[in-house]
All heavy atoms as TSV, in Angstrom:
chain	resi	resn	atom	element	x	y	z
A	1	MET	N	N	-20.343	138.254	60.203
A	1	MET	CA	C	-18.922	138.564	60.145
A	1	MET	C	C	-18.612	139.912	60.804
A	1	MET	O	O	-17.710	140.030	61.605
A	1	MET	CB	C	-18.408	138.484	58.703
A	1	MET	CG	C	-17.003	138.962	58.481
A	1	MET	SD	S	-15.828	137.924	59.192
A	1	MET	CE	C	-14.298	138.643	58.656
A	2	ILE	N	N	-19.347	140.939	60.382
A	2	ILE	CA	C	-19.042	142.310	60.908
A	2	ILE	C	C	-19.342	142.298	62.402
A	2	ILE	O	O	-18.616	142.888	63.141
A	2	ILE	CB	C	-19.937	143.329	60.134
A	2	ILE	CG1	C	-19.393	143.432	58.671
A	2	ILE	CG2	C	-19.876	144.668	60.855
A	2	ILE	CD1	C	-20.217	144.356	57.862
A	3	GLU	N	N	-20.445	141.678	62.784
A	3	GLU	CA	C	-20.750	141.654	64.218
A	3	GLU	C	C	-19.641	140.987	65.077
A	3	GLU	O	O	-19.259	141.496	66.124
A	3	GLU	CB	C	-22.063	140.898	64.498
A	3	GLU	CG	C	-22.475	140.952	65.920
A	3	GLU	CD	C	-23.828	140.273	66.136
A	3	GLU	OE1	O	-24.732	140.451	65.306
A	3	GLU	OE2	O	-24.009	139.541	67.105
A	4	HIS	N	N	-19.092	139.947	64.534
A	4	HIS	CA	C	-17.947	139.241	65.195
A	4	HIS	C	C	-16.742	140.155	65.366
A	4	HIS	O	O	-16.083	140.191	66.394
A	4	HIS	CB	C	-17.560	137.942	64.475
A	4	HIS	CG	C	-16.388	137.251	65.016
A	4	HIS	ND1	N	-16.456	136.586	66.186
A	4	HIS	CD2	C	-15.170	137.170	64.541
A	4	HIS	CE1	C	-15.235	136.067	66.459
A	4	HIS	NE2	N	-14.408	136.427	65.407
A	5	VAL	N	N	-16.431	140.851	64.264
A	5	VAL	CA	C	-15.277	141.750	64.303
A	5	VAL	C	C	-15.516	142.903	65.252
A	5	VAL	O	O	-14.606	143.307	65.981
A	5	VAL	CB	C	-14.947	142.245	62.840
A	5	VAL	CG1	C	-13.810	143.245	62.895
A	5	VAL	CG2	C	-14.557	141.084	61.945
A	6	GLU	N	N	-16.693	143.360	65.327
A	6	GLU	CA	C	-17.041	144.426	66.254
A	6	GLU	C	C	-16.932	143.944	67.693
A	6	GLU	O	O	-16.420	144.695	68.570
A	6	GLU	CB	C	-18.505	144.953	66.008
A	6	GLU	CG	C	-18.625	145.838	64.736
A	6	GLU	CD	C	-20.045	146.162	64.432
A	6	GLU	OE1	O	-21.008	145.490	64.946
A	6	GLU	OE2	O	-20.242	147.130	63.667
A	7	GLN	N	N	-17.314	142.744	67.939
A	7	GLN	CA	C	-17.175	142.132	69.269
A	7	GLN	C	C	-15.710	142.020	69.617
A	7	GLN	O	O	-15.271	142.311	70.774
A	7	GLN	CB	C	-17.806	140.783	69.393
A	7	GLN	CG	C	-19.348	140.849	69.371
A	7	GLN	CD	C	-19.958	139.449	69.308
A	7	GLN	OE1	O	-19.330	138.468	68.950
A	7	GLN	NE2	N	-21.233	139.410	69.656
A	8	GLN	N	N	-14.861	141.540	68.639
A	8	GLN	CA	C	-13.465	141.399	68.917
A	8	GLN	C	C	-12.837	142.760	69.148
A	8	GLN	O	O	-12.029	142.888	70.012
A	8	GLN	CB	C	-12.786	140.747	67.690
A	8	GLN	CG	C	-13.102	139.299	67.490
A	8	GLN	CD	C	-12.696	138.474	68.723
A	8	GLN	OE1	O	-13.543	138.101	69.545
A	8	GLN	NE2	N	-11.431	138.118	68.826
A	9	GLN	N	N	-13.210	143.764	68.407
A	9	GLN	CA	C	-12.696	145.123	68.613
A	9	GLN	C	C	-13.051	145.608	70.057
A	9	GLN	O	O	-12.187	146.138	70.780
A	9	GLN	CB	C	-13.158	146.065	67.561
A	9	GLN	CG	C	-12.560	147.513	67.755
A	9	GLN	CD	C	-13.116	148.486	66.761
A	9	GLN	OE1	O	-14.213	148.324	66.280
A	9	GLN	NE2	N	-12.284	149.470	66.452
A	10	GLY	N	N	-14.277	145.361	70.426
A	10	GLY	CA	C	-14.676	145.765	71.775
A	10	GLY	C	C	-13.865	145.071	72.849
A	10	GLY	O	O	-13.506	145.659	73.890
A	11	ARG	N	N	-13.642	143.804	72.637
A	11	ARG	CA	C	-12.779	143.097	73.643
A	11	ARG	C	C	-11.429	143.588	73.694
A	11	ARG	O	O	-10.819	143.729	74.828
A	11	ARG	CB	C	-12.804	141.560	73.295
A	11	ARG	CG	C	-14.137	140.900	73.505
A	11	ARG	CD	C	-14.092	139.435	73.232
A	11	ARG	NE	N	-15.410	138.842	73.406
A	11	ARG	CZ	C	-16.023	138.101	72.532
A	11	ARG	NH1	N	-15.461	137.800	71.393
A	11	ARG	NH2	N	-17.201	137.607	72.782
A	12	PHE	N	N	-10.806	143.908	72.560
A	12	PHE	CA	C	-9.461	144.440	72.555
A	12	PHE	C	C	-9.398	145.789	73.263
A	12	PHE	O	O	-8.488	146.161	73.991
A	12	PHE	CB	C	-8.871	144.560	71.175
A	12	PHE	CG	C	-8.358	143.218	70.616
A	12	PHE	CD1	C	-8.914	142.677	69.415
A	12	PHE	CD2	C	-7.331	142.558	71.265
A	12	PHE	CE1	C	-8.429	141.498	68.962
A	12	PHE	CE2	C	-6.877	141.317	70.736
A	12	PHE	CZ	C	-7.413	140.824	69.586
A	13	GLU	N	N	-10.438	146.575	72.999
A	13	GLU	CA	C	-10.516	147.932	73.618
A	13	GLU	C	C	-10.669	147.809	75.136
A	13	GLU	O	O	-9.990	148.513	75.935
A	13	GLU	CB	C	-11.600	148.740	72.999
A	13	GLU	CG	C	-11.300	149.177	71.614
A	13	GLU	CD	C	-12.482	149.880	70.945
A	13	GLU	OE1	O	-13.555	149.968	71.522
A	13	GLU	OE2	O	-12.240	150.306	69.771
A	14	ARG	N	N	-11.484	146.847	75.569
A	14	ARG	CA	C	-11.650	146.624	77.018
A	14	ARG	C	C	-10.388	146.127	77.596
A	14	ARG	O	O	-10.019	146.540	78.727
A	14	ARG	CB	C	-12.856	145.623	77.205
A	14	ARG	CG	C	-13.086	145.262	78.638
A	14	ARG	CD	C	-13.699	146.402	79.420
A	14	ARG	NE	N	-14.010	145.933	80.789
A	14	ARG	CZ	C	-13.784	146.700	81.823
A	14	ARG	NH1	N	-13.377	147.935	81.741
A	14	ARG	NH2	N	-14.025	146.239	83.040
A	15	LEU	N	N	-9.699	145.215	76.926
A	15	LEU	CA	C	-8.450	144.710	77.442
A	15	LEU	C	C	-7.472	145.828	77.599
A	15	LEU	O	O	-6.697	145.886	78.566
A	15	LEU	CB	C	-7.921	143.637	76.518
A	15	LEU	CG	C	-6.622	142.975	76.902
A	15	LEU	CD1	C	-6.658	142.360	78.258
A	15	LEU	CD2	C	-6.235	141.980	75.855
A	16	SER	N	N	-7.391	146.747	76.678
A	16	SER	CA	C	-6.511	147.880	76.727
A	16	SER	C	C	-6.791	148.779	77.950
A	16	SER	O	O	-5.883	149.167	78.617
A	16	SER	CB	C	-6.636	148.717	75.428
A	16	SER	OG	O	-6.139	148.020	74.302
A	17	VAL	N	N	-8.050	148.991	78.194
A	17	VAL	CA	C	-8.422	149.798	79.343
A	17	VAL	C	C	-8.030	149.053	80.664
A	17	VAL	O	O	-7.442	149.704	81.565
A	17	VAL	CB	C	-9.987	150.059	79.352
A	17	VAL	CG1	C	-10.431	150.596	80.717
A	17	VAL	CG2	C	-10.349	150.981	78.244
A	18	LEU	N	N	-8.283	147.815	80.701
A	18	LEU	CA	C	-7.921	147.017	81.923
A	18	LEU	C	C	-6.346	147.034	82.130
A	18	LEU	O	O	-5.863	147.202	83.276
A	18	LEU	CB	C	-8.442	145.638	81.841
A	18	LEU	CG	C	-9.913	145.451	81.888
A	18	LEU	CD1	C	-10.279	143.997	81.590
A	18	LEU	CD2	C	-10.455	145.895	83.243
A	19	LEU	N	N	-5.623	146.884	81.068
A	19	LEU	CA	C	-4.188	146.897	81.164
A	19	LEU	C	C	-3.635	148.253	81.592
A	19	LEU	O	O	-2.733	148.354	82.379
A	19	LEU	CB	C	-3.517	146.427	79.840
A	19	LEU	CG	C	-3.723	144.940	79.532
A	19	LEU	CD1	C	-3.286	144.675	78.081
A	19	LEU	CD2	C	-2.909	144.065	80.449
A	20	ARG	N	N	-4.233	149.325	81.048
A	20	ARG	CA	C	-3.820	150.629	81.443
A	20	ARG	C	C	-4.061	150.869	82.945
A	20	ARG	O	O	-3.266	151.436	83.681
A	20	ARG	CB	C	-4.547	151.733	80.636
A	20	ARG	CG	C	-3.895	152.023	79.288
A	20	ARG	CD	C	-4.463	153.313	78.685
A	20	ARG	NE	N	-5.839	153.266	78.423
A	20	ARG	CZ	C	-6.437	152.767	77.356
A	20	ARG	NH1	N	-5.753	152.200	76.399
A	20	ARG	NH2	N	-7.757	152.807	77.213
A	21	GLU	N	N	-5.247	150.387	83.405
A	21	GLU	CA	C	-5.527	150.558	84.834
A	21	GLU	C	C	-4.553	149.752	85.709
A	21	GLU	O	O	-4.148	150.237	86.730
A	21	GLU	CB	C	-7.018	150.119	85.128
A	21	GLU	CG	C	-8.075	151.035	84.634
A	21	GLU	CD	C	-7.901	152.496	85.163
A	21	GLU	OE1	O	-7.731	152.622	86.397
A	21	GLU	OE2	O	-7.899	153.406	84.367
A	22	LEU	N	N	-4.272	148.548	85.248
A	22	LEU	CA	C	-3.323	147.711	85.961
A	22	LEU	C	C	-1.957	148.395	86.046
A	22	LEU	O	O	-1.299	148.456	87.106
A	22	LEU	CB	C	-3.204	146.366	85.295
A	22	LEU	CG	C	-2.146	145.432	85.902
A	22	LEU	CD1	C	-2.534	145.019	87.339
A	22	LEU	CD2	C	-2.086	144.128	85.047
A	23	CYS	N	N	-1.583	149.020	84.940
A	23	CYS	CA	C	-0.301	149.687	84.895
A	23	CYS	C	C	-0.272	150.902	85.848
A	23	CYS	O	O	0.692	151.110	86.577
A	23	CYS	CB	C	-0.059	150.242	83.435
A	23	CYS	SG	S	1.598	150.939	83.244
A	24	LYS	N	N	-1.387	151.637	85.984
A	24	LYS	CA	C	-1.461	152.786	86.869
A	24	LYS	C	C	-1.332	152.261	88.311
A	24	LYS	O	O	-0.694	152.959	89.138
A	24	LYS	CB	C	-2.853	153.505	86.683
A	24	LYS	CG	C	-2.932	154.343	85.519
A	24	LYS	CD	C	-4.317	154.975	85.482
A	24	LYS	CE	C	-4.645	155.632	84.204
A	24	LYS	NZ	N	-6.057	156.138	84.157
A	25	ILE	N	N	-1.976	151.233	88.610
A	25	ILE	CA	C	-2.011	150.702	89.994
A	25	ILE	C	C	-0.762	149.988	90.421
A	25	ILE	O	O	-0.195	150.216	91.527
A	25	ILE	CB	C	-3.255	149.775	90.180
A	25	ILE	CG1	C	-4.536	150.520	90.016
A	25	ILE	CG2	C	-3.205	149.077	91.550
A	25	ILE	CD1	C	-5.770	149.647	89.874
A	26	GLU	N	N	-0.200	149.189	89.579
A	26	GLU	CA	C	0.891	148.268	89.925
A	26	GLU	C	C	2.253	148.614	89.363
A	26	GLU	O	O	3.204	147.984	89.660
A	26	GLU	CB	C	0.526	146.838	89.520
A	26	GLU	CG	C	-0.700	146.297	90.212
A	26	GLU	CD	C	-0.539	146.069	91.699
A	26	GLU	OE1	O	0.626	145.906	92.165
A	26	GLU	OE2	O	-1.588	146.084	92.353
A	27	HIS	N	N	2.337	149.611	88.513
A	27	HIS	CA	C	3.544	149.880	87.773
A	27	HIS	C	C	4.783	150.007	88.658
A	27	HIS	O	O	5.845	149.444	88.442
A	27	HIS	CB	C	3.407	151.156	86.897
A	27	HIS	CG	C	4.516	151.277	85.899
A	27	HIS	ND1	N	5.630	152.004	86.213
A	27	HIS	CD2	C	4.695	150.802	84.691
A	27	HIS	CE1	C	6.433	151.961	85.145
A	27	HIS	NE2	N	5.892	151.235	84.214
A	28	ASP	N	N	4.668	150.728	89.761
A	28	ASP	CA	C	5.904	150.891	90.633
A	28	ASP	C	C	6.294	149.638	91.313
A	28	ASP	O	O	7.424	149.470	91.648
A	28	ASP	CB	C	5.613	152.010	91.689
A	28	ASP	CG	C	5.470	153.439	91.064
A	28	ASP	OD1	O	5.959	153.605	89.971
A	28	ASP	OD2	O	4.859	154.266	91.673
A	29	GLY	N	N	5.304	148.765	91.527
A	29	GLY	CA	C	5.665	147.539	92.257
A	29	GLY	C	C	6.077	146.338	91.331
A	29	GLY	O	O	6.506	145.293	91.800
A	30	LEU	N	N	6.026	146.585	89.995
A	30	LEU	CA	C	6.411	145.487	89.059
A	30	LEU	C	C	7.888	145.450	88.829
A	30	LEU	O	O	8.573	146.468	88.882
A	30	LEU	CB	C	5.689	145.734	87.762
A	30	LEU	CG	C	4.227	145.524	87.692
A	30	LEU	CD1	C	3.659	145.993	86.350
A	30	LEU	CD2	C	3.853	144.086	87.945
A	31	SER	N	N	8.371	144.267	88.576
A	31	SER	CA	C	9.770	144.093	88.201
A	31	SER	C	C	9.924	144.623	86.737
A	31	SER	O	O	8.976	144.884	86.086
A	31	SER	CB	C	10.141	142.603	88.245
A	31	SER	OG	O	9.420	141.893	87.291
A	32	VAL	N	N	11.165	144.728	86.335
A	32	VAL	CA	C	11.477	145.210	84.965
A	32	VAL	C	C	10.780	144.227	83.985
A	32	VAL	O	O	10.146	144.628	83.012
A	32	VAL	CB	C	12.955	145.252	84.724
A	32	VAL	CG1	C	13.261	145.551	83.238
A	32	VAL	CG2	C	13.583	146.379	85.626
A	33	ALA	N	N	10.943	142.912	84.235
A	33	ALA	CA	C	10.281	141.932	83.361
A	33	ALA	C	C	8.777	142.083	83.353
A	33	ALA	O	O	8.111	141.982	82.293
A	33	ALA	CB	C	10.713	140.514	83.756
A	34	GLY	N	N	8.172	142.288	84.547
A	34	GLY	CA	C	6.779	142.498	84.581
A	34	GLY	C	C	6.315	143.726	83.827
A	34	GLY	O	O	5.271	143.674	83.153
A	35	LYS	N	N	7.088	144.803	83.914
A	35	LYS	CA	C	6.738	146.013	83.175
A	35	LYS	C	C	6.801	145.799	81.661
A	35	LYS	O	O	5.922	146.271	80.919
A	35	LYS	CB	C	7.681	147.175	83.594
A	35	LYS	CG	C	7.425	147.668	84.996
A	35	LYS	CD	C	8.439	148.742	85.370
A	35	LYS	CE	C	8.227	149.146	86.851
A	35	LYS	NZ	N	9.202	150.168	87.203
A	36	LEU	N	N	7.866	145.051	81.259
A	36	LEU	CA	C	7.981	144.773	79.841
A	36	LEU	C	C	6.845	143.930	79.361
A	36	LEU	O	O	6.288	144.136	78.226
A	36	LEU	CB	C	9.319	144.092	79.518
A	36	LEU	CG	C	10.533	144.957	79.705
A	36	LEU	CD1	C	11.801	144.153	79.578
A	36	LEU	CD2	C	10.547	146.114	78.687
A	37	LEU	N	N	6.452	142.907	80.112
A	37	LEU	CA	C	5.303	142.066	79.703
A	37	LEU	C	C	4.014	142.882	79.703
A	37	LEU	O	O	3.210	142.636	78.758
A	37	LEU	CB	C	5.191	140.886	80.733
A	37	LEU	CG	C	6.231	139.805	80.596
A	37	LEU	CD1	C	6.100	138.819	81.745
A	37	LEU	CD2	C	6.139	139.064	79.274
A	38	LEU	N	N	3.828	143.738	80.595
A	38	LEU	CA	C	2.601	144.542	80.595
A	38	LEU	C	C	2.605	145.481	79.400
A	38	LEU	O	O	1.494	145.614	78.725
A	38	LEU	CB	C	2.463	145.362	81.900
A	38	LEU	CG	C	1.274	146.244	82.121
A	38	LEU	CD1	C	0.032	145.418	82.061
A	38	LEU	CD2	C	1.384	146.963	83.492
A	39	GLU	N	N	3.700	146.095	79.097
A	39	GLU	CA	C	3.764	146.953	77.927
A	39	GLU	C	C	3.548	146.155	76.636
A	39	GLU	O	O	2.847	146.641	75.728
A	39	GLU	CB	C	5.108	147.637	77.872
A	39	GLU	CG	C	5.263	148.748	78.904
A	39	GLU	CD	C	6.587	149.428	78.855
A	39	GLU	OE1	O	7.240	149.395	77.836
A	39	GLU	OE2	O	6.979	150.024	79.887
A	40	GLU	N	N	4.098	144.899	76.549
A	40	GLU	CA	C	3.870	144.082	75.407
A	40	GLU	C	C	2.370	143.686	75.204
A	40	GLU	O	O	1.796	143.738	74.179
A	40	GLU	CB	C	4.702	142.823	75.513
A	40	GLU	CG	C	4.587	141.907	74.264
A	40	GLU	CD	C	5.218	142.485	73.090
A	40	GLU	OE1	O	6.031	143.375	73.099
A	40	GLU	OE2	O	4.871	142.012	71.945
A	41	ALA	N	N	1.735	143.361	76.410
A	41	ALA	CA	C	0.308	143.058	76.322
A	41	ALA	C	C	-0.557	144.259	75.895
A	41	ALA	O	O	-1.486	144.109	75.101
A	41	ALA	CB	C	-0.154	142.600	77.729
A	42	MET	N	N	-0.151	145.469	76.326
A	42	MET	CA	C	-0.875	146.659	75.933
A	42	MET	C	C	-0.681	146.909	74.433
A	42	MET	O	O	-1.625	147.269	73.735
A	42	MET	CB	C	-0.369	147.855	76.720
A	42	MET	CG	C	-0.795	147.815	78.194
A	42	MET	SD	S	-0.009	149.134	79.157
A	42	MET	CE	C	-0.852	150.565	78.557
A	43	THR	N	N	0.515	146.679	73.913
A	43	THR	CA	C	0.773	146.816	72.463
A	43	THR	C	C	-0.054	145.819	71.671
A	43	THR	O	O	-0.668	146.184	70.691
A	43	THR	CB	C	2.287	146.667	72.197
A	43	THR	OG1	O	3.006	147.648	72.939
A	43	THR	CG2	C	2.556	146.813	70.723
A	44	GLU	N	N	-0.082	144.580	72.124
A	44	GLU	CA	C	-0.819	143.573	71.381
A	44	GLU	C	C	-2.332	143.892	71.371
A	44	GLU	O	O	-3.002	143.691	70.388
A	44	GLU	CB	C	-0.534	142.186	71.999
A	44	GLU	CG	C	0.799	141.622	71.698
A	44	GLU	CD	C	1.063	141.452	70.250
A	44	GLU	OE1	O	0.184	140.982	69.488
A	44	GLU	OE2	O	2.186	141.792	69.798
A	45	ALA	N	N	-2.829	144.356	72.474
A	45	ALA	CA	C	-4.233	144.690	72.602
A	45	ALA	C	C	-4.552	145.879	71.627
A	45	ALA	O	O	-5.592	145.842	70.931
A	45	ALA	CB	C	-4.661	145.075	73.999
A	46	ALA	N	N	-3.687	146.873	71.626
A	46	ALA	CA	C	-3.865	147.982	70.685
A	46	ALA	C	C	-3.824	147.563	69.201
A	46	ALA	O	O	-4.676	147.986	68.419
A	46	ALA	CB	C	-2.842	149.041	70.948
A	47	LEU	N	N	-2.910	146.694	68.932
A	47	LEU	CA	C	-2.766	146.179	67.517
A	47	LEU	C	C	-3.988	145.332	67.146
A	47	LEU	O	O	-4.488	145.462	66.030
A	47	LEU	CB	C	-1.530	145.360	67.387
A	47	LEU	CG	C	-0.240	146.151	67.400
A	47	LEU	CD1	C	1.005	145.221	67.412
A	47	LEU	CD2	C	-0.120	147.166	66.254
A	48	GLY	N	N	-4.479	144.594	68.099
A	48	GLY	CA	C	-5.719	143.772	67.814
A	48	GLY	C	C	-6.902	144.648	67.511
A	48	GLY	O	O	-7.699	144.330	66.628
A	49	SER	N	N	-7.044	145.707	68.282
A	49	SER	CA	C	-8.109	146.649	68.071
A	49	SER	C	C	-7.945	147.339	66.733
A	49	SER	O	O	-8.955	147.484	65.932
A	49	SER	CB	C	-8.137	147.700	69.198
A	49	SER	OG	O	-9.202	148.630	68.972
A	50	GLU	N	N	-6.775	147.744	66.327
A	50	GLU	CA	C	-6.547	148.344	65.082
A	50	GLU	C	C	-6.819	147.404	63.933
A	50	GLU	O	O	-7.474	147.807	62.934
A	50	GLU	CB	C	-5.068	148.846	64.998
A	50	GLU	CG	C	-4.792	150.045	65.830
A	50	GLU	CD	C	-3.307	150.443	65.805
A	50	GLU	OE1	O	-2.590	150.031	64.849
A	50	GLU	OE2	O	-2.866	151.182	66.688
A	51	ASP	N	N	-6.420	146.140	64.051
A	51	ASP	CA	C	-6.735	145.129	63.036
A	51	ASP	C	C	-8.210	145.001	62.847
A	51	ASP	O	O	-8.722	144.811	61.703
A	51	ASP	CB	C	-6.040	143.813	63.385
A	51	ASP	CG	C	-4.557	143.821	63.207
A	51	ASP	OD1	O	-4.024	144.795	62.584
A	51	ASP	OD2	O	-3.910	142.841	63.763
A	52	ALA	N	N	-8.973	144.921	63.975
A	52	ALA	CA	C	-10.382	144.817	63.838
A	52	ALA	C	C	-10.982	145.991	63.194
A	52	ALA	O	O	-11.892	145.840	62.373
A	52	ALA	CB	C	-10.983	144.641	65.306
A	53	GLN	N	N	-10.514	147.198	63.520
A	53	GLN	CA	C	-11.059	148.390	62.835
A	53	GLN	C	C	-10.727	148.357	61.338
A	53	GLN	O	O	-11.591	148.721	60.500
A	53	GLN	CB	C	-10.439	149.644	63.442
A	53	GLN	CG	C	-10.977	150.946	62.848
A	53	GLN	CD	C	-12.501	151.074	63.057
A	53	GLN	OE1	O	-12.941	150.875	64.230
A	53	GLN	NE2	N	-13.267	151.293	62.029
A	54	ILE	N	N	-9.540	147.901	60.928
A	54	ILE	CA	C	-9.233	147.800	59.503
A	54	ILE	C	C	-10.185	146.815	58.867
A	54	ILE	O	O	-10.721	147.079	57.778
A	54	ILE	CB	C	-7.730	147.330	59.342
A	54	ILE	CG1	C	-6.852	148.530	59.699
A	54	ILE	CG2	C	-7.506	146.913	57.902
A	54	ILE	CD1	C	-5.356	148.118	59.858
A	55	ALA	N	N	-10.440	145.677	59.483
A	55	ALA	CA	C	-11.379	144.699	58.920
A	55	ALA	C	C	-12.764	145.299	58.747
A	55	ALA	O	O	-13.424	145.051	57.779
A	55	ALA	CB	C	-11.428	143.433	59.783
A	56	LEU	N	N	-13.192	146.017	59.763
A	56	LEU	CA	C	-14.516	146.717	59.666
A	56	LEU	C	C	-14.587	147.724	58.540
A	56	LEU	O	O	-15.573	147.804	57.783
A	56	LEU	CB	C	-14.854	147.366	60.979
A	56	LEU	CG	C	-15.281	146.510	62.160
A	56	LEU	CD1	C	-15.387	147.295	63.427
A	56	LEU	CD2	C	-16.531	145.778	61.882
A	57	ASP	N	N	-13.531	148.488	58.403
A	57	ASP	CA	C	-13.434	149.465	57.276
A	57	ASP	C	C	-13.477	148.779	55.953
A	57	ASP	O	O	-14.197	149.182	55.073
A	57	ASP	CB	C	-12.170	150.283	57.406
A	57	ASP	CG	C	-12.177	151.232	58.630
A	57	ASP	OD1	O	-13.216	151.466	59.262
A	57	ASP	OD2	O	-11.101	151.770	59.007
A	58	GLU	N	N	-12.727	147.733	55.808
A	58	GLU	CA	C	-12.727	146.984	54.557
A	58	GLU	C	C	-14.085	146.372	54.246
A	58	GLU	O	O	-14.514	146.405	53.116
A	58	GLU	CB	C	-11.638	145.876	54.582
A	58	GLU	CG	C	-10.220	146.414	54.515
A	58	GLU	CD	C	-9.154	145.341	54.712
A	58	GLU	OE1	O	-9.492	144.201	54.976
A	58	GLU	OE2	O	-7.967	145.694	54.579
A	59	ALA	N	N	-14.756	145.822	55.254
A	59	ALA	CA	C	-16.090	145.311	55.105
A	59	ALA	C	C	-17.052	146.414	54.623
A	59	ALA	O	O	-17.932	146.168	53.844
A	59	ALA	CB	C	-16.524	144.590	56.308
A	60	GLY	N	N	-16.894	147.619	55.256
A	60	GLY	CA	C	-17.755	148.703	54.876
A	60	GLY	C	C	-17.497	149.190	53.410
A	60	GLY	O	O	-18.410	149.466	52.719
A	61	ASP	N	N	-16.249	149.163	53.037
A	61	ASP	CA	C	-15.867	149.540	51.652
A	61	ASP	C	C	-16.476	148.539	50.676
A	61	ASP	O	O	-16.945	148.962	49.624
A	61	ASP	CB	C	-14.410	149.565	51.485
A	61	ASP	CG	C	-13.764	150.790	52.214
A	61	ASP	OD1	O	-14.512	151.705	52.601
A	61	ASP	OD2	O	-12.502	150.806	52.360
A	62	LYS	N	N	-16.437	147.242	51.009
A	62	LYS	CA	C	-16.942	146.229	50.095
A	62	LYS	C	C	-18.528	146.354	50.001
A	62	LYS	O	O	-19.062	146.122	48.959
A	62	LYS	CB	C	-16.609	144.809	50.618
A	62	LYS	CG	C	-15.184	144.476	50.398
A	62	LYS	CD	C	-14.872	143.095	50.873
A	62	LYS	CE	C	-13.353	142.804	50.729
A	62	LYS	NZ	N	-13.046	141.478	51.273
A	63	ALA	N	N	-19.154	146.723	51.121
A	63	ALA	CA	C	-20.586	146.801	51.123
A	63	ALA	C	C	-21.047	148.066	50.392
A	63	ALA	O	O	-22.198	148.095	49.877
A	63	ALA	CB	C	-21.099	146.880	52.582
A	64	ALA	N	N	-20.230	149.112	50.253
A	64	ALA	CA	C	-20.594	150.309	49.648
A	64	ALA	C	C	-20.556	150.268	48.160
A	64	ALA	O	O	-20.608	149.567	47.390
A	64	ALA	CB	C	-19.668	151.433	50.065
C-alpha cells in the first residue's frame, strides 16, 4: 500500500514538473481557455501529490 502511494505521489510530482515546463514554453501562445485548463491541470496534480503525502503520513502514524 505504501509503495503504491509513493509511486502515485511520484507521478503527480512528475506531472507537475511537466506541466510547469509546458507553461514556461507555451504560455504566451495559449488561448485564455488553454491557460485556464493548464492551470487547472497543475492544481489537480499538486492536490494529488498532497493527498498522496497525507496518505503516507497517516500510514506512518499508524505504523508508529
